[in-house]
Structure formats: C-alpha cells, structure tokens
C-alpha angles and dihedrals in degrees: 000000000000125000089252092055093049096044096086098028109145093013129116124225128189120199125190120205087030097149095083148357120006093358095053093047092046094051091051092046094051090047089052087052089058104265126134102236132211112204118211129185139107096258102081095180093059091047091052090052092051092047090055091050092051092047092048087060091052097263131127122240136176123199113219110175105211140171100210092204089067110080093200091054090050091053090048089049091058093043093049093049093050093043092052101038103024099235146027115229104159126030114189111195099198108139111117148148130210111206103171119197138143113256093245092054100035125129100222090212086068090054089050092050092051092048091050096045103032101036116011092046090054091049095045095045091049090048091052094047097046099080090051093050094045091051090050092047090229143064145132127226115198115190119193108216126154144239079262086072089066104034127041117221129193112259091021098079097123093045090045090052093055095046094045084052093053090051093051094044093050095052093046090048091049090057092048095053102032092110095044098072090253119134128203132203128187113203115199112186124190119208111346123181099237137124092269091097092054092069099053104128098205105079095205093050089045092054092047092049093048090049090051091052091048092050095067142028100270129203119264129221087252091058091058093041090058090049090053091047089053092054093044095051099054117114114275093258091057118081114183097203103182137017121181110192122184133169108261091245096050111107101182 
C-alpha cells in the first residue's frame, strides 16, 4: 500500500457533482487514497456506474442522489453520509454550471441557476456539514471555484459573480473555523476539458470557448482530482488554503 493509498484510510469524503468531470475524477481519486466516498449528483445512473468502479477496485462508495439547489436535499445528503459511514472528513463542493452570456443578452434565469448551483449550494452544504465537523473536532471543506473567481472576463459576468462569491465565502469561512480543527481549500482551475462548455447558451460564445479549449492542451478532470488529493492528504496541521491551476499554455 502506497503512502497515497494510506493517507485517507478510515476517512469519509463527500463529493458533489460526482457524476462527471472533475467531481467524478475526484471521487475516484479520494477512494484510491483510502477514503470511503459518498457520491452526490442528480444523475443517479452515472453515480451507480462510478460506485461500481470504485468498489471493483476495493473501495467503498455510497450513492446519494442530490439536487444541490434544494437545501433540504443537501441537508439529507450530509445526514445520509454520516449515518452510513459514521463521519464526514472531507467535503468537496464541486457541482457547478457555466452559462456564459453578455449582460445585455442574458437570460436572468441562467444567472439565478448559476447562483443557486455555484454559490448557494456551496454555502448551504458547508452550513449543513459544519456541526458534524465541529463535533468531530476535524474536517476539511474543499470548494472548487475557478480562475474566473480571480479575473473578470467580458461575457462571463454572471459566472464571474458566482466564483468571486465562492472565493470570498471560503476565506471568511476559513477564518471562522481556524481554531476548530477544520481546514479549507479553494481550488481555482483554468481551462479544463469537461462538459461545462457544452451547456453555454450563447452559440457564438460557445464556439469561441470551444475553439479556445481546442487551441491549447487543457487540464483534465484528473489533473484537478490529483490537486484535491494533494490538499486532502496533508498532515492535520497543514491547511492548503488556495490552489490556482492553469494549463501551461493559458495566458489569462
């Protein structure tokens, strides 16, 4: 057993947005590092497939179908995980959508959806997990943001707003729980080749974004999963608070 495998032995991780992309890769990576993993997303079939893959490798997985925009379902997600596995050591708030539009052309329902998925879900899941982690005297909240949480880009205003919000929330939360044995990590990926781009509603922006991704060697979900594993497997006294990860060729 390697050091990486042993690092999360006996710990419990919960990953939202685990049905694809970064979330799927992260859940598998944390399971490979020894954690029992709860898998949360709306697409139950994809979660079941991932759970079988994890279990075939000797890991332990729990499928928790969850709509992260529903606060009651988020609370049930935490409760189910703790009831099944006995604790919650690592919460990875990864679920997200990227609906890029210029302000003048924006469908405000898309703004609302991004706020609910990208920001409020992070806040509500963290709120629900906090009493568990405080009672344990330990825990780790990993919030997946974006380089868009640092740098505003034309036609990404709504997405920027949610990711800037995640960054601010994570830092304020870190200060609140620093003495409780709870760690925080903010992950800020640059361009990652995932299905996020497929859901951009503005066709011109979608084509431009896809061309940008195709023009360089983008990150993969696995790249970010390994970054999250690194942060999660540090000794308890080490809190890796922020990791900005870009493709080498990405300038912005």
